[in-house]
C-alpha positions in Angstrom: -49.6 -42.9 -44.0 -50.3 -40.3 -41.1 -48.8 -38.7 -37.8 -51.2 -40.3 -34.5 -48.3 -40.3 -32.2 -48.5 -38.6 -28.9 -47.5 -34.9 -28.9 -44.1 -34.1 -27.7 -44.5 -31.4 -25.7 -44.1 -31.9 -21.6 -46.4 -35.0 -20.6 -47.7 -35.2 -17.3 -48.5 -39.3 -16.0 -49.6 -40.0 -12.8 -47.4 -39.4 -9.7 -44.4 -38.4 -12.5 -43.5 -34.8 -13.6 -43.3 -34.1 -16.6 -41.3 -34.4 -19.3 -40.0 -33.3 -22.7 -39.0 -36.1 -25.7 -36.2 -34.1 -27.2 -35.7 -34.4 -31.8 -38.4 -36.2 -31.6 -41.4 -33.2 -33.1 -38.5 -32.6 -35.8 -38.3 -36.4 -36.7 -42.0 -36.2 -37.3 -41.5 -33.0 -39.3 -39.2 -34.7 -41.7 -41.7 -37.7 -42.6 -44.5 -35.6 -42.6 -43.1 -33.6 -45.7 -41.7 -37.1 -47.5 -44.9 -37.2 -47.4 -46.1 -34.7 -48.7 -43.8 -34.5 -52.0 -43.8 -37.9 -52.6 -47.7 -36.9 -53.6 -47.1 -33.7 -54.7 -43.7 -33.9 -56.6 -43.0 -38.1 -56.5 -39.8 -36.4 -58.9 -38.0 -35.0 -55.5 -38.7 -38.1 -53.9 -39.7 -40.4 -55.3 -39.1 -43.4 -51.9 -40.9 -40.1 -49.7 -43.9 -43.4 -48.7 -41.1 -44.4 -46.5 -42.3 -41.4 -44.1 -44.7 -43.6 -43.1 -43.0 -46.1 -41.8 -41.0 -43.4 -39.7 -44.4 -42.4 -38.5 -44.7 -45.8 -37.4 -41.5 -46.2 -35.2 -42.1 -43.0 -33.5 -46.0 -43.7 -32.5 -44.9 -47.4 -31.4 -42.2 -45.6 -29.0 -43.6 -43.0 -27.3 -47.0 -45.0 -26.6 -45.1 -47.4 -24.5 -43.3 -45.2 -23.0 -46.3 -43.7 -21.5 -48.1 -46.9 -20.8 -44.4 -48.3 -19.1 -44.6 -44.8 -17.2 -47.9 -45.0 -16.0 -47.5 -48.6 -14.7 -44.0 -47.7 -13.3 -46.1 -44.9 -11.1 -48.9 -46.7 -10.4 -48.5 -50.2 -11.1 -51.3 -50.8 -13.4 -52.4 -49.2 -17.1 -56.0 -47.0 -17.0 -57.5 -48.7 -20.3 -60.3 -45.9 -20.6 -58.4 -42.8 -19.8 -55.7 -43.9 -22.2 -58.1 -44.6 -24.6 -60.1 -41.1 -24.0 -57.1 -39.3 -24.7 -56.5 -41.1 -28.6 -60.2 -40.8 -29.7 -58.9 -36.9 -28.3 -56.3 -36.7 -30.1 -57.6 -38.4 -33.4 -61.3 -38.4 -33.5 -61.3 -34.4 -33.6 -59.3 -33.5 -36.7 -60.3 -36.3 -38.6 -64.3 -35.8 -38.5 -62.9 -32.3 -40.0 -61.5 -33.9 -42.8 -63.4 -36.1 -43.8 -66.6 -33.7 -43.4 -65.0 -31.0 -45.5 -64.2 -33.5 -48.1 -67.1 -36.0 -48.5 -69.1 -32.4 -49.1 -66.7 -30.5 -51.4 -66.8 -34.2 -53.7 -71.0 -33.7 -54.9 -69.7 -29.9 -55.5 -66.4 -30.8 -57.8 -67.0 -34.6 -59.7 -68.9 -37.2 -59.3 -65.8 -39.1 -59.8 -64.7 -38.7 -56.8 -67.6 -40.5 -55.2 -67.1 -43.6 -56.4 -66.5 -45.9 -53.4 -66.8 -43.0 -50.9 -69.3 -44.8 -48.9 -66.5 -47.5 -48.6 -64.1 -45.0 -47.9 -65.5 -43.4 -45.0 -67.6 -46.3 -43.5 -63.3 -47.2 -43.1 -62.5 -44.3 -41.6 -65.0 -44.4 -38.8 -64.8 -48.0 -38.1 -60.7 -47.6 -37.8 -60.6 -50.1 -40.3 -59.7 -48.1 -43.7 -57.0 -50.2 -44.7 -58.7 -53.8 -44.8 -61.8 -51.6 -46.6 -59.6 -50.8 -49.0 -58.9 -54.4 -49.7 -62.3 -56.2 -49.8 -63.1 -53.3 -51.7 -59.6 -53.7 -54.4 -59.0 -50.0 -54.2 -55.0 -50.0 -54.7 -52.8 -47.3 -52.4 -50.0 -47.4 -55.3 -52.8 -47.3 -58.2 -52.4 -43.6 -59.0 -55.3 -43.1 -61.3 -57.8 -43.9 -59.1 -59.1 -40.6 -58.2 -60.1 -42.0 -53.9 -60.2 -38.9 -51.8 -59.7 -40.6 -48.6 -57.3 -42.9 -49.2 -54.0 -41.5 -46.7 -56.5 -42.4 -43.9 -55.6 -46.4 -44.0 -52.4 -45.8 -41.8 -54.5 -44.5 -39.7 -56.5 -47.1 -39.4 -52.9 -49.6 -39.0 -52.1 -47.3 -36.0 -55.8 -46.9 -34.4 -55.2 -50.8 -34.2 -52.3 -50.6 -32.5 -53.9 -47.9 -30.2 -56.9 -50.5 -29.2 -54.8 -53.5 -29.4 -51.1 -52.6 -27.5 -52.4 -51.6 -24.0 -54.0 -55.4 -24.0 -51.2 -56.8 -24.7 -48.6 -54.5 -23.0 -50.8 -56.0 -20.0 -49.6 -59.0 -20.7 -46.2 -59.0 -21.5 -45.9 -57.2 -18.0 -47.1 -60.8 -16.1 -43.0 -61.9 -17.6 -41.2 -60.7 -14.2 -37.5 -60.5 -16.4 -37.4 -56.7 -18.1 -34.9 -58.4 -20.9 -37.1 -61.3 -21.5 -40.3 -58.2 -22.5 -37.9 -57.5 -24.7 -36.7 -60.4 -26.1 -40.5 -61.1 -26.8 -41.1 -57.8 -28.8 -37.7 -58.8 -30.9 -38.9 -61.6 -31.8 -42.6 -61.0 -32.6 -40.8 -57.7 -34.6 -38.5 -59.8 -36.4 -41.9 -62.1 -37.2 -43.4 -59.1 -38.5 -40.8 -58.5 -40.7 -40.4 -61.8 -42.1 -44.0 -62.3 -42.7 -43.5 -58.8 -45.2 -40.9 -61.0 -46.7 -43.0 -64.7 -47.3 -46.3 -62.4 -48.6 -43.9 -60.0 -51.4 -41.7 -63.5 -52.1 -45.5 -65.3 -52.8 -46.3 -63.2 -55.0 -49.1 -61.5 -53.1 -50.0 -58.1 -53.9 -48.0 -55.4 -53.8 -50.9 -53.2 -51.7 -51.7 -55.8 -49.4 -48.2 -56.4 -48.1 -48.2 -52.0 -47.6 -52.1 -52.0 -46.1 -52.1 -55.3 -44.4 -51.8 -54.7 -40.4 -50.3 -58.0 -40.1 -47.5 -57.4 -42.7 -46.9 -54.2 -41.8 -47.0 -53.5 -38.1 -43.5 -54.0 -37.5 -42.5 -50.7 -37.0 -44.3 -49.7 -34.5 -43.4 -52.9 -33.0 -40.1 -51.7 -33.5 -40.6 -48.0 -31.3 -42.4 -50.4 -28.3 -38.9 -52.5 -28.7 -36.8 -49.6 -28.2 -38.9 -47.8 -25.3 -38.9 -51.2 -23.3 -35.0 -51.8 -24.0 -34.1 -48.3 -22.4 -36.1 -48.5 -19.5 -35.0 -52.3 -18.7 -31.5 -50.8 -19.1 -31.7 -49.8 -15.1 -32.6 -52.1 -12.4 -34.5 -49.0 -10.9 -36.4 -46.8 -12.2 -34.6 -43.8 -13.5 -35.4 -40.8 -15.5 -35.5 -42.2 -19.8 -32.9 -39.5 -20.3 -30.2 -41.3 -18.3 -31.3 -44.6 -19.8 -30.4 -43.0 -23.0 -26.9 -41.5 -22.0 -26.1 -44.5 -21.0 -26.6 -46.3 -23.9 -23.3 -43.9 -25.8 -21.0 -41.1 -25.5 -22.8 -37.6 -26.7 -20.8 -36.9 -30.1 -20.8 -40.6 -30.5 -24.4 -40.3 -30.2 -25.0 -37.5 -32.8 -23.0 -38.9 -35.2 -24.9 -42.4 -35.3 -28.0 -40.6 -36.3 -26.7 -38.5 -38.7 -25.6 -41.4 -40.1 -29.1 -43.4 -39.7 -31.0 -40.4 -41.0 -27.9 -40.4 -44.2 -28.9 -43.5 -44.6 -33.2 -42.9 -44.9 -32.5 -40.0 -47.0 -30.9 -42.3 -49.8 -33.9 -44.6 -49.2 -35.8 -41.8 -50.1 -34.5 -41.4 -53.9 -33.2 -45.7 -54.1 -36.4 -47.4 -53.0 -39.5 -47.3 -55.4 -43.4 -48.5 -54.6 -43.7 -51.8 -56.2 -40.3 -52.7 -56.4 -39.3 -56.8 -54.4 -36.3 -54.5 -52.6 -38.6 -52.4 -50.6 -41.2 -54.7 -49.3 -38.7 -57.4 -47.9 -35.7 -55.5 -46.9 -36.2 -51.6 -47.7 -39.1 -50.9 -44.9 -37.7 -53.0 -42.5 -34.1 -51.8 -43.2 -36.0 -48.3 -42.8 -37.7 -48.3 -39.3 -34.5 -50.8 -38.1 -32.9 -46.6 -39.0 -35.4 -45.0 -37.6 -35.4 -46.4 -34.0 -31.5 -45.8 -34.5 -32.6 -41.7 -34.8 -35.0 -42.1 -32.1 -32.9 -43.1 -29.6 -30.1 -40.8 -31.0 -32.6 -37.8 -30.7 -34.2 -38.1 -27.8 -30.6 -37.9 -26.0 -30.2 -34.5 -25.5 -27.6 -33.5 -27.3 -26.6 -31.5 -30.5 -28.3 -33.0 -32.3 -30.9 -33.7 -30.2 -30.9 -29.9 -30.7 -31.0 -29.6 -34.5 -34.2 -31.2 -34.6 -35.6 -29.0 -32.2 -35.2 -26.1 -34.2 -38.3 -23.7 -34.5 -39.9 -24.1 -37.4 -39.0 -28.5 -37.2 -41.2 -28.7 -34.3 -43.6 -26.0 -35.6 -44.2 -28.8 -37.8 -43.8 -31.4 -36.4 -46.0 -30.4 -33.8 -49.0 -30.0 -36.7 -48.1 -33.5 -38.6 -51.0 -34.8 -37.7 -53.5 -32.4 -39.2 -50.4 -31.9 -42.5 -51.1 -35.3 -43.1 -54.5 -35.5 -42.9 -55.2 -32.6 -45.0 -52.4 -32.8 -48.2 -53.9 -36.3 -49.4 -57.7 -35.0 -49.9 -56.9 -31.1 -51.4 -55.1 -32.4 -54.0 -57.4 -35.5 -55.2 -59.9 -32.9 -54.8 -57.4 -29.9 -57.2 -56.8 -32.2 -58.6 -60.6 -33.2 -60.1 -61.5 -29.6 -60.2 -58.4 -28.5 -62.7 -57.4 -32.2 -64.0 -55.4 -29.9 -66.6 -52.7 -29.5 -64.1 -52.2 -32.4 -63.3 -52.0 -33.6 -67.0 -48.5 -36.2 -67.4 -49.7 -38.0 -63.7 -48.5 -35.4 -61.0 -50.3 -31.8 -60.3 -48.1 -29.1 -62.1 -45.3 -27.0 -59.6 -48.6 -24.2 -59.7 -50.7 -26.4 -58.4 -48.9 -28.5 -55.9 -47.8 -25.0 -54.5 -51.6 -24.3 -53.9 -52.0 -27.6 -52.0 -49.0 -27.5 -49.7 -50.1 -23.7 -48.8 -54.0 -25.2 -48.1 -52.6 -27.9 -46.2 -50.6 -25.4 -44.1 -53.5 -23.0 -43.0 -56.0 -26.1 -42.2 -53.7 -28.1 -40.4 -52.8 -24.3 -38.4 -56.6 -23.2 -37.4 -57.2 -27.3 -37.1 -54.1 -27.7 -34.2 -55.3 -24.0 -32.7 -59.0 -23.7 -32.7 -60.4 -28.0 -32.5 -57.1 -30.5 -31.9 -55.3 -28.8 -29.1 -58.5 -27.0 -27.1 -60.6 -30.4 -27.3 -57.5 -32.4 -26.0 -57.0 -30.0 -23.3 -61.3 -29.6 -22.1 -62.4 -33.0 -23.6 -65.3 -32.7 -26.1 -68.2 -31.6 -24.3 -66.0 -28.5 -22.6 -65.1 -28.0 -25.8 -68.3 -27.4 -26.7 -69.3 -25.4 -23.3 -66.2 -22.8 -24.9 -67.2 -22.2 -27.8 -70.7 -21.6 -27.1 -69.6 -19.6 -24.7 -67.5 -17.2 -27.0 -69.8 -17.2 -29.7 -72.3 -15.7 -27.5 -69.7 -12.9 -26.2 -69.5 -11.8 -30.1 -72.2 -9.3 -31.5 -75.3 -9.9 -32.5 -74.6 -14.0 -30.8 -77.4 -15.3 -32.0 -77.1 -14.3 -35.4 -73.6 -16.2 -35.8 -74.6 -19.3 -34.3 -77.5 -19.3 -36.6 -75.0 -19.5 -39.6 -72.6 -21.6 -37.8 -75.6 -23.9 -37.2 -76.6 -23.5 -41.2 -73.2 -23.6 -42.6 -72.6 -27.2 -40.7 -76.4 -28.7 -41.9 -75.6 -27.4 -45.9 -72.5 -28.9 -45.6 -73.9 -32.6 -43.5 -77.5 -32.7 -46.6 -74.5 -32.1 -49.3 -72.1 -34.5 -47.8 -74.8 -36.8 -47.5 -76.5 -36.3 -50.2 -73.3 -36.9 -51.9 -72.7 -40.3 -50.6 -76.1 -41.4 -51.2 -76.2 -41.1 -54.8 -72.7 -41.9 -55.8 -72.1 -44.2 -58.8 -70.6 -47.5 -58.5 -68.2 -46.7 -61.4 -66.5 -44.1 -62.4 -66.4 -42.7 -65.7 -63.7 -44.2 -66.9 -65.1 -48.0 -66.0 -68.0 -47.1 -67.5 -66.5 -46.7 -70.8 -64.3 -50.0 -70.4 -67.9 -52.0 -69.2 -69.7 -50.3 -72.8 -66.7 -51.8 -74.7 -66.3 -55.0 -73.3 -70.3 -54.8 -74.0 -70.2 -53.9 -77.2 -67.0 -57.2 -77.6 -69.4 -59.3 -76.0 -72.1 -58.9 -78.4 -70.5 -59.5 -81.3 -69.7 -63.3 -82.5 -67.2 -63.6 -84.4 -66.0 -66.3 -86.9 -63.7 -69.0 -86.8 -59.8 -68.5 -87.9 -59.5 -66.4 -90.6 -56.5 -67.4 -92.9 -54.1 -64.5 -94.2 -55.3 -62.7 -97.3 -51.8 -61.9 -99.5 -50.4 -58.9 -98.1 -51.1 -57.0 -101.9 -50.9 -53.5 -100.0 -52.7 -52.3 -103.3 -56.3 -54.5 -102.1 -56.0 -51.9 -99.3 -55.6 -52.9 -95.3 -58.4 -51.5 -93.1 -60.8 -54.7 -94.6 -62.1 -55.1 -90.7 -62.3 -58.9 -91.5 -58.5 -59.0 -91.7 -57.5 -57.5 -88.5 -56.4 -58.8 -85.8 -56.3 -55.8 -81.9 -55.4 -56.8 -79.4 -54.8 -54.1 -76.7 -54.9 -53.0 -73.3 -58.6 -51.2 -71.6 -57.9 -47.8 -73.8 -58.5 -49.9 -76.9 -61.7 -52.1 -74.7 -63.0 -48.7 -74.5 -63.0 -47.7 -78.0 -63.8 -51.0 -79.5 -67.5 -50.1 -79.8 -65.7 -47.1 -82.7 -63.1 -49.7 -84.0 -66.1 -52.2 -84.7 -68.2 -49.3 -86.7 -65.5 -48.3 -88.9 -64.1 -51.9 -89.4 -66.6 -53.8 -89.6 -66.2 -57.9 -88.8 -62.7 -56.6 -86.9 -61.7 -59.1 -83.7 -60.7 -57.0 -81.0 -59.0 -58.4 -77.6 -58.7 -55.7 -75.2 -58.4 -56.1 -71.2 -58.3 -53.5 -68.2 -54.5 -53.4 -67.0 -53.3 -55.9 -70.0 -49.2 -54.9 -70.3 -46.8 -55.7 -73.4 -46.0 -59.0 -71.9 -49.5 -60.5 -71.4 -50.0 -58.9 -74.9 -47.1 -61.5 -76.4 -48.7 -64.1 -75.1 -51.8 -64.0 -76.2 -50.6 -63.4 -79.8 -48.2 -66.1 -79.5 -51.5 -68.0 -78.7 -53.3 -66.2 -81.8 -50.7 -67.2 -84.2 -50.6 -70.8 -83.2 -54.7 -71.1 -83.6 -53.6 -70.1 -86.7 -56.4 -66.4 -85.4 -54.4 -63.8 -86.7 -55.4 -62.1 -89.9 -53.2 -60.1 -92.0 -53.3 -57.0 -90.4 -52.0 -57.1 -86.1 -52.8 -54.2 -84.6 -51.5 -53.9 -81.4 -51.8 -51.0 -78.6 -50.6 -52.1 -75.3 -48.1 -49.1 -73.6 -50.4 -47.7 -71.1 -49.4 -49.9 -68.0 -45.7 -50.7 -68.8 -42.8 -49.6 -70.6 -42.0 -52.3 -73.8 -38.9 -52.6 -74.7 -36.9 -53.4 -78.6 -35.9 -56.9 -77.6 -40.7 -56.7 -77.0 -41.2 -55.7 -80.8 -39.1 -58.0 -82.7 -40.4 -60.5 -80.5 -43.8 -59.3 -81.6 -42.7 -58.9 -85.6 -41.4 -62.7 -85.3 -44.8 -63.5 -84.2 -46.4 -61.7 -87.0 -44.1 -62.7 -89.0 -43.4 -61.8 -93.0 -47.1 -61.9 -94.3 -48.9 -60.1 -92.1 -48.6 -56.1 -91.3 -48.0 -54.8 -87.8 -49.2 -51.7 -86.6 -48.1 -50.0 -83.3 -50.5 -48.1 -81.4 -48.9 -45.2 -79.1 -50.0 -44.5 -75.4 -51.3 -41.6 -73.6 -52.0 -41.7 -70.3 -51.0 -39.2 -67.2 -48.2 -42.2 -66.3 -44.8 -41.8 -66.0 -43.3 -43.9 -68.0 -45.9 -43.4 -71.6 -43.0 -41.1 -72.5 -40.7 -43.6 -72.7 -43.0 -46.4 -74.8 -43.5 -43.6 -77.2 -40.4 -43.0 -78.0 -39.4 -46.3 -78.1 -42.4 -47.4 -80.3 -41.3 -44.1 -83.1 -37.8 -45.3 -82.7 -38.7 -49.3 -83.6 -41.0 -48.2 -86.7 -38.9 -45.5 -87.8 -36.1 -48.5 -88.6 -38.7 -51.0 -89.9 -40.3 -50.2 -93.3 -43.3 -52.8 -92.9 -44.8 -51.7 -89.1 -46.6 -48.8 -89.3 -47.0 -46.3 -86.3 -50.3 -45.4 -85.1 -50.2 -41.8 -83.4 -52.6 -41.7 -80.7 -50.7 -39.3 -78.3 -50.5 -37.1 -81.6 -54.1 -37.2 -81.9 -55.9 -36.6 -78.8 -53.6 -34.6 -77.2 -55.1 -31.1 -77.9 -58.9 -32.2 -77.3 -57.6 -34.5 -74.3 -59.8 -32.2 -72.0 -62.5 -33.0 -74.1 -62.6 -36.5 -75.2 -61.1 -38.5 -72.8 -62.6 -39.7 -69.3 -61.6 -37.8 -66.1 -58.4 -39.7 -65.8 -57.4 -38.4 -69.1 -56.7 -42.1 -70.5 -59.8 -43.8 -71.7 -61.5 -41.9 -74.5 -65.0 -41.7 -74.5 -67.4 -42.0 -77.6 -66.0 -39.2 -79.9 -62.8 -39.6 -78.3 -63.1 -43.5 -79.7 -64.4 -42.1 -82.9 -60.8 -40.2 -83.2 -58.7 -44.0 -81.9 -60.3 -45.4 -84.5 -60.1 -43.1 -87.3 -56.3 -42.5 -86.2 -55.7 -46.4 -86.7 -57.8 -45.5 -90.0 -55.0 -43.3 -90.9 -52.6 -45.9 -90.5 -53.7 -48.2 -92.4 -53.4 -46.2 -95.1 -50.6 -44.6 -94.6 -48.7 -48.4 -94.6 -50.0 -49.3 -97.5 -49.5 -46.3 -99.6 -45.8 -47.0 -98.7 -46.3 -50.9 -99.6 -47.5 -49.6 -102.9 -45.4 -49.6 -105.7 -44.7 -45.9 -106.8 -45.9 -45.7 -110.3 -43.4 -45.3 -113.5 -42.3 -41.6 -115.0 -44.3 -41.1 -117.7 -41.3 -41.5 -120.1 -40.9 -44.5 -119.2 -44.6 -46.2 -119.0 -45.5 -47.8 -122.0 -48.0 -46.2 -124.3 -51.5 -47.9 -124.0 -52.5 -48.2 -128.1 -55.2 -46.4 -129.2 -58.5 -48.7 -130.1 -58.9 -49.4 -133.4 -61.0 -47.3 -135.5 -64.7 -48.6 -136.1 -65.0 -50.5 -139.5 
């Protein structure tokens, strides 16, 4: 998500007086606040990711307005000047954020460096979204410390800025203005339908969300609105006059406030992976944003509300706010993982991240972005050098600036060159997978009679089905329970586990004790547990392993498992969550999910304890001494 829109400050186009579009900075402020809150405190705005679609509509509207104004005034569109203005607007802050983040990452955590080379490549080529899709990085995967993830939407906008002026020139060959509007409306509708089709076909949500082809309709909606406003009049009119022709002031204000209210409902109602979000939610938000833009620029009371000083301040700096907030959150969470043990930063860490974001965005806007937009790249360097030379001891200051820049560049380059190919969690998972591959299990083993007095911890009688947590702990399980059969896979949930258990039962491969650990990746219902118990059957023992992960559903999963075990005496609980919590920072990978070697040993020991507890519960209690049959004394030797 990004805000790479041109400024709504007074703009001068060739042959035209400067103009200002009221209210749009306020809308961008709302959008960037939604995005930041979604990342820093998602419980407060679970659908805050729709801020990107608000930005898209505003960007499409402003860019098209500027291009059409220039064409109306001069009869042409200066592509070189347009792209140079875009470069001055986008590249300085982008380079500053990417360079700073890349320099800090090696000093904090190696895990942040995983995939950083491809991220920087995506940022440098304006193709971050496609590079991320090619490398398998998911936007909604909160456990992946992807340092520059927020640049995906900036790439979508950059691709639009490169292609749209060319397409608009072709569209302007159509002489009738309303035919142009119809063509754009048809293209916009096709984009919405394409997102719906991809979702209906079961395409991965990240592909749907990242794809320029499937997520550009917001930009086109903004372009359609700008084209329609200009087509409203037969003769050139000031833009605000065209807007006012669409409706009276109070009606327009009321419609705008209603659109914003519905968007606020969407912030609470839409979810990041829900089908409704991609089938109609994001298109609906984009259409409502177009209504909101039309209302905001009308110059009425609603415009004045959106033009309040705090909103204008944030909106003018929304690009920098967007760029800085995500890398800062990732770096702070990596530096203080105990402040994000639930998957979300603590309020303290969120406040620190937001404060740093505000400060750095303000400094970037004042010292880098605005001067370069006014002076250009070369002019900025000359002005900066001249300012340094006016300081006391200018050579010392200049040498210090060069030294700091060189040191930061060296650290960043070193980090990129030596970046590991896998994070710590992935390495542990791979080691577990290799451990399982190296073990050859015998064929189907018929369950032994479940006499608890024989004990339940014999490895050759245990079948274990789990997710990547169990996979990382596989070497320790094999050491603790020689001969155990472990079938664990990344991202497996209870639904997939039930199908696997059914297959193993049908093939006669389920052993006397069935251990299931599948709470990390999705919720678990009592109905699923009933089905699992039915598959296991009355002649086997079932042990459920609860979950420990910074994911919002884990607490509910563990409560469901505890309640189920309490009502089913022949089902045991391996309380991994309680066992690992005191030592999570030392025994887990940086994602605070997957156990290392010592964590795996604790995982296996916790399971062993659960099996012993279940065996004791199954063993008949001894009769009181006064009811026992006396053991006859041995006959004396003769």
